[in-house]
C-alpha positions in Angstrom: 40.7 -94.8 -65.0 43.3 -91.4 -64.8 43.0 -90.9 -68.5 39.7 -90.7 -68.2 39.9 -88.2 -65.1 42.2 -85.8 -67.0 40.0 -85.5 -69.5 37.1 -84.7 -67.4 39.2 -82.4 -66.0 40.7 -80.3 -69.4 36.5 -80.2 -70.3 35.8 -78.8 -67.0 39.1 -76.5 -67.6 37.3 -75.6 -71.1 34.4 -75.1 -69.8 35.6 -72.6 -67.1 37.5 -71.0 -69.5 34.2 -70.6 -72.1 32.0 -68.7 -69.1 34.6 -66.9 -68.2 35.4 -66.0 -72.1 31.1 -65.1 -72.6 31.1 -63.2 -68.7 34.2 -60.6 -70.3 31.8 -60.2 -73.5 29.0 -59.9 -71.6 30.3 -56.8 -69.4 32.1 -55.2 -72.8 28.6 -55.2 -74.0 27.2 -53.9 -71.4 30.0 -50.9 -71.1 29.4 -50.7 -75.0 25.7 -50.1 -74.0 26.6 -47.8 -71.3 28.4 -45.7 -73.6 25.9 -46.0 -76.1 23.1 -44.2 -73.8 25.1 -41.7 -73.4 26.2 -40.9 -76.4 22.7 -40.7 -77.9 20.7 -39.3 -74.8 19.7 -35.0 -74.7 21.1 -33.7 -72.7 18.5 -31.2 -71.8 16.2 -33.4 -70.9 18.1 -36.6 -70.2 16.2 -39.2 -72.6 16.7 -41.1 -75.8 17.5 -38.3 -78.6 14.1 -37.7 -80.1 14.0 -36.3 -83.7 17.7 -35.5 -83.1 19.6 -32.4 -84.9 23.3 -31.7 -84.8 24.3 -28.3 -84.3 27.7 -26.6 -86.1 29.8 -27.0 -83.1 28.9 -30.9 -82.9 26.3 -31.5 -80.0 23.3 -33.6 -80.7 20.0 -32.8 -79.1 16.1 -33.3 -79.5 15.1 -31.0 -82.3 12.7 -29.6 -79.8 14.8 -29.3 -76.6 17.3 -27.0 -78.4 14.0 -25.2 -80.4 12.9 -23.9 -76.9 16.7 -23.5 -75.3 16.6 -21.3 -77.9 14.0 -19.3 -78.0 15.0 -18.5 -74.2 18.0 -16.6 -76.5 15.9 -14.6 -78.5 15.9 -11.3 -77.1 19.6 -11.2 -77.3 19.8 -12.7 -80.9 22.7 -14.9 -79.9 22.9 -18.6 -79.6 25.2 -20.9 -77.7 25.5 -24.7 -77.5 24.0 -25.7 -73.6 27.6 -27.9 -73.2 30.5 -26.5 -74.9 28.7 -22.9 -74.8 29.9 -22.0 -78.2 28.1 -19.0 -79.7 26.6 -19.1 -83.4 24.5 -16.1 -85.0 22.5 -15.8 -86.2 20.7 -18.8 -85.5 21.5 -21.5 -86.7 18.9 -23.5 -89.1 18.3 -27.2 -88.0 18.3 -30.3 -90.1 17.2 -34.2 -88.8 20.3 -36.0 -88.2 18.4 -39.2 -90.3 21.4 -41.6 -89.3 21.6 -40.5 -85.8 17.8 -40.9 -85.9 18.3 -44.3 -87.4 20.9 -45.7 -85.0 18.1 -44.3 -81.6 15.3 -46.3 -83.7 17.5 -49.4 -84.0 18.7 -49.2 -80.1 15.0 -48.6 -78.8 13.8 -51.7 -80.8 16.3 -53.6 -78.5 14.8 -52.5 -75.8 17.5 -49.9 -75.3 15.5 -46.8 -73.1 17.1 -43.4 -71.2 20.0 -44.5 -69.2 19.0 -45.9 -65.6 22.0 -44.6 -64.2 20.7 -40.7 -64.4 18.7 -41.5 -61.6 21.4 -42.5 -59.7 23.6 -39.6 -60.2 23.3 -36.4 -57.9 20.8 -33.7 -58.6 20.8 -30.4 -56.3 18.4 -31.6 -54.1 20.7 -34.8 -53.0 23.7 -35.4 -51.2 26.6 -36.2 -53.3 29.8 -39.0 -53.1 32.7 -37.4 -52.0 34.7 -39.7 -54.4 32.6 -39.9 -57.2 34.6 -37.8 -60.1 33.1 -35.9 -62.9 29.6 -36.4 -62.6 28.8 -37.8 -58.8 26.8 -40.3 -57.7 24.3 -40.1 -54.9 25.3 -40.9 -51.8 24.3 -43.8 -49.7 25.9 -43.3 -46.5 27.7 -41.0 -44.3 30.3 -41.5 -42.1 30.9 -39.2 -39.3 34.3 -40.6 -38.6 35.9 -39.7 -41.9 33.4 -36.4 -42.3 32.6 -37.9 -45.7 29.4 -39.2 -48.0 29.9 -42.5 -50.1 28.4 -43.8 -52.8 27.0 -47.3 -53.0 30.9 -48.3 -54.2 32.6 -46.1 -52.6 30.8 -46.8 -49.4 31.8 -51.3 -49.8 35.6 -50.6 -47.9 33.2 -49.9 -44.4 32.1 -53.0 -45.1 34.8 -54.8 -45.8 38.0 -53.3 -43.9 37.8 -54.3 -39.9 39.5 -50.6 -39.3 36.4 -49.4 -40.8 33.5 -51.1 -40.0 34.1 -49.5 -36.4 33.0 -45.8 -38.2 29.9 -44.3 -37.5 27.7 -44.5 -40.4 24.1 -42.7 -41.1 21.8 -41.6 -44.0 23.4 -38.9 -46.3 24.0 -35.3 -44.3 24.5 -32.4 -46.7 26.4 -30.7 -43.9 29.0 -32.8 -42.8 31.8 -30.4 -42.7 30.1 -28.2 -40.0 30.9 -31.6 -37.9 34.4 -30.4 -38.5 36.2 -27.6 -36.3 37.5 -25.0 -38.3 40.5 -24.5 -36.3 41.9 -27.8 -35.3 41.1 -29.6 -38.6 39.4 -32.2 -35.7 35.7 -33.9 -35.8 34.1 -32.4 -33.0 33.1 -35.0 -30.5 32.5 -32.9 -27.4 30.2 -30.0 -26.3 31.3 -27.0 -24.2 28.1 -26.3 -21.6 30.0 -23.2 -20.8 29.9 -21.2 -24.1 26.8 -24.1 -24.9 28.6 -24.9 -28.8 30.0 -28.4 -30.0 34.3 -28.7 -29.8 36.7 -30.9 -30.7 39.0 -32.5 -28.0 41.9 -30.1 -28.8 39.3 -27.4 -28.1 38.4 -28.9 -24.9 42.5 -28.4 -23.8 43.1 -25.1 -25.4 40.5 -22.1 -25.8 38.1 -23.7 -23.9 40.3 -25.3 -21.0 38.8 -25.3 -17.2 35.0 -25.2 -18.9 32.2 -27.6 -18.4 33.1 -29.8 -21.3 31.3 -33.8 -21.9 31.0 -35.7 -24.9 28.5 -34.7 -27.5 26.6 -38.1 -26.7 26.3 -37.4 -23.2 25.1 -34.0 -24.2 22.9 -35.3 -26.5 21.1 -37.9 -23.7 20.8 -35.0 -21.6 18.8 -33.1 -23.8 16.7 -36.3 -24.8 15.5 -36.5 -21.7 14.1 -33.3 -21.7 12.9 -33.6 -25.4 11.1 -36.4 -23.6 9.4 -34.0 -21.1 8.7 -31.1 -23.6 6.6 -34.0 -25.8 4.9 -35.2 -22.7 4.0 -31.9 -21.8 2.8 -30.8 -25.4 0.7 -34.0 -24.9 -0.8 -33.6 -22.1 -1.9 -29.5 -23.4 -3.2 -31.3 -26.8 -5.5 -33.1 -24.8 -6.8 -30.0 -23.0 -7.0 -28.1 -25.8 -8.9 -31.2 -27.4 -11.6 -31.4 -24.3 -12.1 -27.4 -24.4 -12.5 -27.4 -28.0 -15.4 -30.0 -27.3 -16.6 -27.6 -24.3 -17.1 -24.8 -26.7 -18.9 -26.8 -29.4 -21.2 -27.9 -26.9 -21.6 -24.0 -25.8 -22.0 -23.2 -29.7 -24.9 -25.2 -29.4 -26.5 -24.8 -26.4 -26.2 -21.1 -27.8 -28.5 -21.8 -30.9 -30.7 -24.0 -29.1 -31.2 -21.3 -26.6 -31.7 -18.4 -29.8 -34.1 -20.3 -31.9 -36.6 -21.2 -28.1 -36.1 -17.1 -28.3 -37.2 -16.1 -31.7 -39.9 -19.0 -31.2 -41.4 -18.0 -27.8 -40.8 -14.0 -29.2 -42.8 -15.0 -32.5 -45.6 -16.3 -30.4 -46.3 -13.1 -28.6 -45.8 -10.7 -31.2 -48.8 -13.0 -33.2 -50.8 -11.6 -30.4 -50.3 -8.1 -31.0 -51.5 -5.8 -34.1 -49.7 -4.7 -37.3 -48.4 -2.0 -36.1 -46.7 -3.7 -34.0 -45.1 -6.4 -36.0 -42.4 -4.2 -37.4 -41.1 -4.7 -33.9 -41.1 -8.1 -33.7 -39.2 -8.5 -36.9 -36.5 -6.2 -35.5 -36.2 -8.0 -31.8 -35.7 -11.5 -34.2 -33.1 -9.5 -35.7 -31.7 -8.2 -33.2 -31.5 -12.0 -31.7 -30.2 -13.9 -34.7 -27.7 -11.2 -34.7 -26.7 -11.5 -31.4 -26.4 -15.2 -31.7 -24.4 -14.7 -34.8 -22.0 -12.6 -33.0 -21.8 -15.3 -29.4 -21.6 -18.0 -31.7 -18.6 -16.5 -34.8 -16.9 -15.4 -31.1 -17.3 -19.1 -29.7 -15.9 -20.6 -32.9 -12.8 -17.8 -32.7 -12.3 -19.0 -29.9 -12.4 -22.4 -31.0 -10.1 -21.8 -34.1 -7.4 -20.6 -31.9 -7.3 -23.9 -30.0 -7.5 -25.7 -32.6 -4.8 -23.8 -34.4 -2.5 -24.7 -31.3 -3.5 -28.0 -31.2 -2.1 -28.0 -34.9 1.2 -26.0 -33.8 1.5 -28.5 -30.8 1.2 -31.5 -33.2 3.8 -29.9 -35.6 6.2 -29.1 -32.7 5.3 -32.2 -31.2 6.4 -33.6 -34.7 9.7 -31.7 -35.1 11.0 -32.8 -32.1 10.3 -36.3 -32.3 11.9 -35.9 -35.6 14.9 -34.1 -34.0 15.0 -37.4 -31.4 15.4 -39.3 -34.0 19.0 -37.9 -35.3 22.0 -39.8 -35.6 24.6 -36.5 -35.4 24.6 -34.7 -31.9 25.5 -31.9 -33.1 22.8 -31.4 -35.8 20.8 -32.1 -32.5 22.3 -29.9 -30.5 22.0 -27.2 -33.1 18.4 -27.3 -33.4 17.3 -28.3 -30.2 17.0 -24.7 -28.6 15.0 -23.5 -31.5 12.8 -26.3 -31.9 12.3 -26.8 -27.8 10.9 -23.4 -27.2 6.9 -23.0 -27.5 4.2 -21.0 -27.7 2.6 -19.0 -25.0 -1.0 -20.8 -24.2 -4.2 -19.9 -25.2 -5.5 -19.0 -21.5 -8.9 -20.7 -21.6 -9.5 -21.2 -17.5 -12.8 -19.6 -17.7 -14.5 -21.8 -20.2 -17.4 -23.0 -18.0 -20.6 -24.9 -19.4 -23.3 -23.6 -17.6 -27.3 -24.7 -18.2 -28.5 -21.1 -18.8 -31.3 -19.6 -21.6 -29.0 -17.3 -23.1 -32.3 -14.9 -24.6 -34.4 -15.6 -21.8 -34.7 -12.0 -20.9 -35.6 -11.4 -24.2 -38.6 -13.2 -24.5 -39.2 -12.0 -20.7 -39.0 -7.8 -22.1 -41.3 -8.6 -24.9 -44.0 -10.0 -22.6 -43.9 -6.9 -20.4 -43.9 -4.8 -23.9 -47.3 -6.9 -24.7 -48.7 -5.8 -21.2 -47.7 -1.8 -21.8 -48.5 -2.0 -25.7 -49.9 2.0 -25.5 -46.9 3.0 -23.2 -44.9 2.0 -26.0 -46.7 2.5 -28.8 -46.7 6.1 -27.6 -43.4 7.0 -26.9 -41.2 4.9 -24.7 -39.9 1.9 -27.2 -36.9 1.0 -26.4 -34.5 -1.0 -27.9 -34.6 -5.0 -26.3 -31.9 -5.1 -24.3 -29.5 -8.5 -24.8 -26.9 -7.0 -21.6 -28.2 -10.9 -20.0 -26.8 -12.5 -22.7 -22.9 -12.8 -22.1 -21.5 -15.8 -22.5 -19.0 -16.9 -19.7 -17.3 -19.0 -21.6 -16.0 -16.3 -23.6 -12.5 -14.8 -23.3 -12.4 -11.3 -22.7 -11.3 -9.1 -25.9 -8.1 -7.1 -25.7 -9.3 -3.1 -26.2 -8.1 -1.9 -29.6 -4.3 -0.1 -29.6 -5.0 1.5 -32.7 -7.3 4.1 -34.5 -7.9 1.5 -37.6 -8.9 -1.4 -34.4 -11.0 1.1 -32.5 -12.7 2.1 -36.4 -14.1 -1.5 -36.2 -16.7 -0.6 -33.8 -17.6 3.0 -34.9 -21.4 3.6 -35.1 -23.5 6.0 -36.7 -25.0 8.4 -33.4 -27.2 11.1 -34.0 -28.9 13.6 -31.6 -32.0 13.4 -30.4 -34.1 16.3 -31.1 -36.6 15.3 -28.5 -34.1 15.9 -25.3 -32.2 18.3 -27.0 -32.6 21.9 -24.8 -34.4 24.5 -26.0 -31.0 26.8 -26.5 -29.1 24.3 -28.7 -29.3 24.1 -32.2 -29.2 20.8 -33.7 -28.1 20.8 -37.4 -25.8 18.3 -40.1 -28.2 15.5 -40.0 -28.8 16.3 -36.1 -25.2 14.8 -35.4 -23.7 19.0 -34.7 -25.1 21.3 -31.7 -24.2 24.9 -30.8 -25.6 26.5 -27.7 -27.3 29.8 -28.5 -29.0 32.7 -27.0 -32.2 32.1 -28.6 -34.4 29.4 -27.7 -35.6 27.1 -30.8 -39.1 26.5 -31.6 -39.3 23.0 -30.4 -42.6 21.5 -29.3 -43.2 20.1 -25.8 -41.5 16.9 -24.9 -41.7 14.7 -22.0 -37.7 13.4 -22.7 -36.7 17.1 -23.4 -33.8 18.8 -20.9 -35.3 21.9 -19.5 -32.5 23.2 -16.6 -29.1 21.7 -18.3 -28.1 22.6 -21.8 -28.1 18.7 -22.8 -28.5 16.2 -25.5 -29.0 12.9 -26.1 -28.7 10.8 -28.9 -31.7 8.7 -30.7 -29.4 5.4 -30.4 -28.6 3.5 -27.5 -25.4 1.9 -26.9 -24.7 -1.9 -26.6 -21.8 -4.3 -26.9 -18.8 -2.8 -28.3 -19.3 0.9 -29.7 -16.7 3.7 -30.7 -17.3 7.0 -31.8 -15.9 10.7 -31.6 -16.6 14.0 -30.7 -15.3 16.9 -32.3 -15.9 20.2 -30.9 -15.5 24.0 -30.8 -14.9 26.7 -28.7 -14.5 27.3 -24.3 -15.0 23.3 -23.9 -17.5 20.8 -24.3 -18.8 17.8 -21.9 -18.6 15.0 -23.2 -21.3 12.0 -21.6 -22.9 8.8 -22.1 -26.3 8.4 -19.6 -28.8 5.9 -18.9 -32.0 6.7 -20.6 -34.0 7.1 -17.3 -31.9 10.0 -16.2 -34.0 12.6 -14.8 -34.9 15.6 -17.2 -37.4 18.1 -15.7 -35.3 21.0 -13.8 -32.0 22.4 -12.9 -31.2 19.5 -10.1 -28.5 17.5 -10.1 -30.0 14.7 -10.9 -30.3 16.2 -14.4 -27.2 16.9 -15.2 -24.5 14.7 -16.7 -21.8 13.3 -14.0 -23.4 14.6 -11.2 -25.8 11.6 -10.7 -24.8 7.7 -10.9 -26.9 7.4 -14.0 -24.1 9.0 -15.9 -20.3 9.8 -16.9 -18.5 12.4 -18.3 -15.6 13.9 -19.9 -15.0 17.8 -19.1 -13.0 18.7 -22.2 -11.6 22.4 -22.0 -8.4 24.1 -23.8 -5.9 22.9 -21.7 -7.7 20.5 -19.4 -9.7 17.5 -18.7 -11.9 16.6 -15.7 -13.5 13.5 -15.4 -17.1 13.7 -13.6 -19.0 11.0 -11.6 -21.7 10.7 -9.3 -20.7 14.6 -8.4 -17.4 13.3 -7.8 -14.2 14.6 -10.3 -11.1 13.3 -11.6 -8.4 15.3 -12.4 -7.3 13.8 -16.0 -4.0 14.8 -17.5 -3.2 14.6 -21.2 -2.6 16.5 -24.3 -4.9 19.0 -25.5 -7.2 17.6 -28.2 -10.3 19.2 -30.2 -11.1 15.6 -31.0 -12.1 13.0 -28.5 -12.9 9.4 -29.2 -15.1 7.4 -26.8 -14.7 3.6 -26.6 -17.3 1.3 -24.6 -18.0 -2.1 -24.3 -20.8 -2.0 -22.6 -20.9 -6.0 -21.1 -17.0 -6.0 -19.9 -18.1 -2.4 -18.2 -15.7 -0.7 -20.0 -15.8 2.8 -21.1 -12.7 5.1 -22.1 -11.5 8.3 -23.8 -9.2 9.0 -25.7 -7.1 11.8 -27.8 -7.4 11.0 -31.4 -4.5 10.2 -33.1 -2.8 7.3 -35.0 -1.1 5.7 -31.7 -4.4 6.7 -29.5 -4.1 8.8 -26.4 -5.6 7.2 -23.1 -7.1 9.9 -21.3 -9.5 8.4 -18.7 -10.8 4.7 -18.0 -14.1 3.7 -16.4 -13.9 0.2 -15.3 -18.0 -0.6 -14.0 -21.3 -2.3 -14.2 -23.1 -1.3 -17.1 -27.1 -2.5 -16.0 -29.0 -0.4 -19.1 -28.1 0.5 -22.3 -26.4 3.8 -22.5 -27.0 6.7 -24.5 -24.4 9.5 -25.7 -24.6 12.6 -24.3 -23.3 16.2 -25.0 -23.1 19.4 -22.5 -22.5 22.7 -24.2 -21.8 26.0 -21.8 -20.9 28.3 -23.1 -22.1 30.7 -26.0 -21.2 29.7 -29.5 -19.2 26.5 -28.1 -20.4 23.6 -30.8 -19.8 19.8 -31.5 -20.7 17.0 -33.6 -20.4 13.7 -33.2 -18.3 12.9 -36.6 -19.0 10.9 -39.5 -16.8 8.2 -39.5 -15.6 6.4 -42.5 
């Protein structure tokens, strides 16, 4: 029995030795394969050689890879090896290395492909292992205690050795050295609230002595609480903005329905009129659609702003969420101040959906025109005003600051000969007026100013408008007025600025005066021969500017306009000229 047991032990021993021998051979074979991969791989594409060629320095490459590399050096006419940088001139002739090609083909048949280990090496965007020599492997973890990053192999002691198991391991960090105090070469585990910076323990008893210092973990906990509050605020703002967006969408639909109904009613009324009024019907339809497009566009613009704010808030929330998961306290504290700042919220307090037919005044105006058709066709046609269609949901737009901004609202304005005083000579396409001692041969017209040397524009002004007046002489009056201002005689009811139906800026050589309803207001400002006028009819804003690239405000009026306005000019000295400038 003992002999049999010894035989079994001997047999078992042989099996163990045989197994160890096989494992050793397999390991050596694997090392040989790895060496083979490195030997027959192209250092340019990192893949197995394809059509291998060997250049004069002895290094081998894929024929297409080295050709492309040398094509980039054609301008210098000097060609180099990508590995050893040996220079060749002229360009070497490439011949396929048949022996190497045969070797590669044989290895391919055995199932050998491009070295999978290449994928484990650290690239430009990866964190490299601090222990590896030569070509470094990707780091699997970073140790905040050691302030180093380790690949899988060099990380193993942190899992095996008891003292290293207590170290803090985190996902690989690129800028790990920022956690080391440059002065004391110690890990910065504390935070100075006085100076708002991360410090090490020696700093707390040295240059930061007496400061309000806490552990980085404690400061992180405090800031984490603030972060959560910020996220709650952001989420609440997102909900509020989403509600606002829904309200704006309802407003868009309401405006569109009202506009469609106004168009339908207007068309029914105009079908009762004769052929001469059909063009007016088309004009009204065009005005409604234009106003609809404007209002819908402005509502959608606000809607887009709110949606952009929602997107920004969501992005900020995602960044804060990501920051909240950062394990590196110092990285968290470094990034928190910039990420915790929120942009100003869009003011949407004026959003208020109301059951209003936005264009019902147009229908009423068209009905009135039907009843007064004869009078309209004779002389008194006026543009159907859309001033009653203000959408309360819209936020007010700021007044432009630059001339380019004002020019966005520029209007082509001409002077109406039927309103011009007999001593005013109109020229340049009825844009220029000159006061002369000789009366002009204008026809008799009920709309003509008879006592004041004034003239109104043909075009009515609603919405946002901008125009410029250039003058020569001793001075000119630049005005706006309602169309129903009195015309006959020299009473104050006819003069610009002397009644409640007109507003006027008196422009002298070195002075300005604003006049409304016989009340004059001195205006300070540099003299100028060109004055810009900005009108926001809906907002009730009338502003006068000295024209320049930066635009100097001379005077602003805030009121309520109840009718369309017309541009006006008043000349009070022979030879004085004033022109409505052609703006491009």
